[in-house]
C-alpha positions as CSV (number, residue, x, y, z in Angstrom):
1,M,24.5,22.7,57.9
2,Q,28.2,22.7,55.1
3,P,29.7,19.6,54.8
4,T,33.0,18.3,55.9
5,P,35.8,19.3,52.8
6,I,37.9,16.3,52.3
7,L,40.9,15.9,52.6
8,T,43.0,14.3,50.0
9,P,46.8,13.5,50.1
10,D,47.0,16.4,47.6
11,S,45.9,19.3,49.9
12,S,47.2,17.5,53.1
13,S,50.5,17.4,51.8
14,Q,49.9,21.3,50.7
15,S,48.6,22.1,53.8
16,I,51.9,20.7,55.3
17,A,54.2,23.0,53.4
18,L,52.5,26.5,54.1
19,A,54.4,26.2,57.4
20,P,57.4,26.6,56.2
21,N,56.7,29.4,54.0
22,R,55.1,31.1,56.0
23,V,58.0,30.6,58.5
24,L,60.6,32.4,55.4
25,R,58.5,34.5,54.6
26,N,58.4,36.7,57.7
27,T,62.3,35.5,58.4
28,Y,63.2,37.7,54.9
29,A,60.8,40.6,56.4
30,L,62.6,40.8,59.8
31,L,65.6,40.5,59.1
32,A,65.0,43.2,56.1
33,L,63.8,45.3,59.2
34,S,67.1,44.1,61.5
35,L,68.5,46.1,58.8
36,V,67.3,49.2,60.7
37,P,68.7,49.4,63.4
38,T,72.1,47.8,62.7
39,V,72.5,50.8,59.7
40,L,71.9,53.5,63.1
41,G,74.6,51.6,65.2
42,A,76.7,52.1,62.6
43,W,76.2,55.5,62.0
44,I,76.3,55.7,65.9
45,G,79.5,54.7,66.6
46,M,81.1,56.4,64.1
47,Q,79.6,59.5,65.2
48,L,80.7,58.9,69.0
49,N,84.5,56.9,67.7
50,F,82.9,53.7,69.7
51,S,85.5,50.6,70.3
52,F,84.8,48.3,72.3
53,F,88.5,47.1,71.6
54,Q,90.7,50.7,71.5
55,G,91.8,49.7,75.7
56,S,91.9,46.5,75.5
57,P,91.7,44.2,72.7
58,V,91.4,40.6,74.7
59,V,88.7,42.4,77.1
60,G,87.5,43.6,74.5
61,F,87.3,40.9,72.4
62,I,85.8,38.8,75.7
63,A,83.2,41.7,76.5
64,F,82.2,41.6,72.8
65,L,81.4,37.8,73.4
66,A,79.4,38.0,76.4
67,I,77.3,40.6,75.7
68,A,76.7,39.2,71.7
69,F,75.6,35.5,73.9
70,G,73.9,36.9,76.5
71,F,71.6,38.4,73.6
72,M,71.5,35.5,71.8
73,F,70.1,33.5,74.7
74,A,67.2,36.6,75.7
75,I,66.1,36.0,72.3
76,E,66.4,32.4,72.1
77,K,63.8,33.4,75.9
78,T,61.3,34.7,74.6
79,K,61.4,34.1,70.6
80,N,57.7,32.7,71.4
81,S,56.3,36.8,71.7
82,G,56.2,40.1,70.6
83,V,58.8,40.5,73.1
84,G,61.2,38.1,71.0
85,V,61.2,40.5,67.8
86,A,62.2,43.4,70.2
87,V,65.1,42.4,72.0
88,L,66.7,40.8,68.2
89,L,66.3,44.3,67.1
90,G,68.9,46.1,69.9
91,F,70.7,43.0,69.1
92,T,70.9,44.4,65.5
93,F,71.1,47.9,67.4
94,F,74.8,46.7,68.9
95,M,76.3,44.4,65.8
96,G,75.6,47.3,64.5
97,L,77.9,49.5,66.8
98,M,80.2,46.7,66.9
99,L,80.8,47.3,62.9
100,S,81.0,51.0,63.4
101,R,85.3,51.0,63.3
102,L,85.1,48.8,60.5
103,V,83.1,50.7,58.1
104,G,85.0,54.1,59.7
105,S,87.8,52.8,58.8
106,V,86.9,51.8,55.4
107,L,84.7,55.0,54.5
108,G,88.3,56.6,55.6
109,M,89.6,56.0,52.5
110,S,89.0,57.4,49.1
111,N,87.0,55.1,47.4
112,G,86.1,53.8,51.0
113,A,81.8,54.3,50.3
114,S,82.5,51.9,46.8
115,L,84.2,49.2,48.9
116,I,81.7,49.3,51.2
117,A,78.4,49.4,48.4
118,L,80.7,46.2,46.9
119,A,80.5,44.2,49.8
120,G,76.8,44.7,50.2
121,G,76.7,43.8,47.1
122,G,78.6,40.8,47.4
123,T,77.0,39.7,50.7
124,A,73.5,40.0,48.6
125,A,74.9,37.7,46.0
126,I,75.9,35.0,48.2
127,F,72.4,35.1,49.9
128,F,70.7,35.2,46.6
129,G,73.0,31.9,45.4
130,M,72.9,30.0,49.0
131,S,68.4,30.8,48.5
132,S,68.1,29.4,45.1
133,L,70.6,26.7,46.2
134,A,68.6,25.7,49.8
135,A,65.3,25.8,47.5
136,T,67.0,23.6,44.8
137,I,68.1,21.2,47.4
138,K,65.3,19.0,49.1
139,R,67.2,16.9,51.1
140,D,67.8,17.8,54.7
141,L,71.4,19.3,55.4
142,S,71.0,19.0,60.1
143,G,74.3,17.2,59.2
144,M,76.2,19.8,58.2
145,G,75.1,21.2,61.8
146,K,77.9,19.7,64.3
147,A,80.8,20.3,61.7
148,L,80.5,24.2,61.5
149,F,79.5,24.7,65.0
150,I,83.1,23.1,64.9
151,G,84.5,25.4,62.1
152,M,83.2,27.8,64.4
153,I,84.5,27.8,67.6
154,L,87.9,27.4,65.9
155,L,87.6,30.3,64.0
156,L,86.7,32.3,67.6
157,V,89.9,30.8,68.7
158,A,92.1,31.8,65.9
159,A,90.7,35.2,66.2
160,F,91.6,35.7,69.8
161,A,95.0,34.2,69.6
162,N,95.8,36.6,66.9
163,I,95.0,39.5,69.1
164,F,98.4,38.9,70.2
165,L,99.7,37.0,67.1
166,Q,99.2,40.3,65.0
167,L,99.9,38.6,61.4
168,P,98.4,40.4,59.2
169,A,98.6,36.6,56.7
170,L,96.6,35.0,59.4
171,T,93.7,37.8,59.9
172,I,93.6,37.6,56.3
173,A,93.1,33.7,56.0
174,L,90.7,34.2,59.3
175,S,88.9,36.9,57.3
176,V,88.6,33.8,54.0
177,I,87.1,31.0,56.1
178,A,84.7,32.9,58.2
179,I,83.5,34.0,54.9
180,G,83.1,30.1,53.7
181,I,82.1,29.0,57.7
182,F,79.1,31.8,57.0
183,S,78.1,31.1,53.7
184,A,77.5,27.1,54.5
185,F,75.9,28.1,57.5
186,L,73.4,30.1,55.5
187,L,72.8,27.8,53.5
188,Y,72.3,25.3,56.0
189,D,69.6,27.7,57.8
190,L,67.7,28.1,55.1
191,N,67.5,24.4,54.7
192,R,66.1,24.0,57.9
193,I,63.4,26.3,57.4
194,I,63.0,24.6,54.1
195,T,62.6,21.2,55.2
196,G,60.2,22.3,58.5
197,G,63.6,21.9,60.7
198,E,62.8,25.3,62.0
199,T,59.5,26.5,63.0
200,N,60.1,30.1,64.4
201,Y,60.9,33.1,62.5
202,I,62.6,35.1,65.2
203,S,65.4,32.1,65.9
204,A,65.4,31.8,61.8
205,T,66.5,35.7,61.6
206,L,68.5,35.6,64.1
207,A,70.8,32.9,62.5
208,V,70.1,34.6,58.7
209,Y,71.4,37.7,60.2
210,L,74.8,35.5,62.0
211,S,75.8,35.0,58.8
212,L,75.4,38.0,56.2
213,Y,76.6,40.5,58.9
214,N,80.2,37.7,58.9
215,I,80.1,37.1,56.3
216,F,79.3,41.1,54.9
217,A,82.2,42.1,57.5
218,N,84.9,40.2,56.2
219,L,84.2,41.0,52.8
220,L,84.0,44.3,53.4
221,S,87.9,44.0,55.6
222,L,89.4,42.2,52.9
223,L,88.2,44.7,50.7
224,G,89.5,47.7,53.2
225,I,93.1,45.7,52.6
226,F,93.3,44.8,49.2
227,G,91.5,47.7,47.6
228,G,91.4,50.3,50.3
229,D,92.5,53.7,48.8
230,R,94.6,55.8,51.1
231,D,95.5,59.1,49.1
């Protein structure tokens, strides 16, 4: 008969710390996998000239939100099974389709490929910066959640209003604000994983993916506006 191991305070704290570390590792692995259907969706969307917004931008905006929130609801409902991974990957394919119009527009510029690479590099830099900050800040940042959620709702309302207003300055301002809000969301979500506030890696991947997607899309939009060469 083997002796029962003695659980010291140090070993207890180490075992508790394993759960957030495991969630973080699984989140990063699934996040990397989610980029594959995103790229595939963007490529197929460009081949098909896919767009929700060609007919009626208002209807397209509402349809996009309905489908996106439908996917997110389904992901949360199935997050405790392998089905949740499949639904998440389906969602990232859909988001790739939605990104195809912007990517295709930028690729139509003579320096389009370099702009996409720059947007990707900028997104990666923000991600690594927020990851390092989240690992450094040990205190719980859950108090940020309500303010960030309100900011996101106001951003959606302003984006919807700009469908009618068509103000270039507002478009630029919204992209800058979106990058700031979703960078803060990235810090918030990574901090929740590290501090044990988020214990499901599928939900964690969804949150981090949405932040990175929005950062990349808005960075690319700004680079297309200010750095695009149409000659």
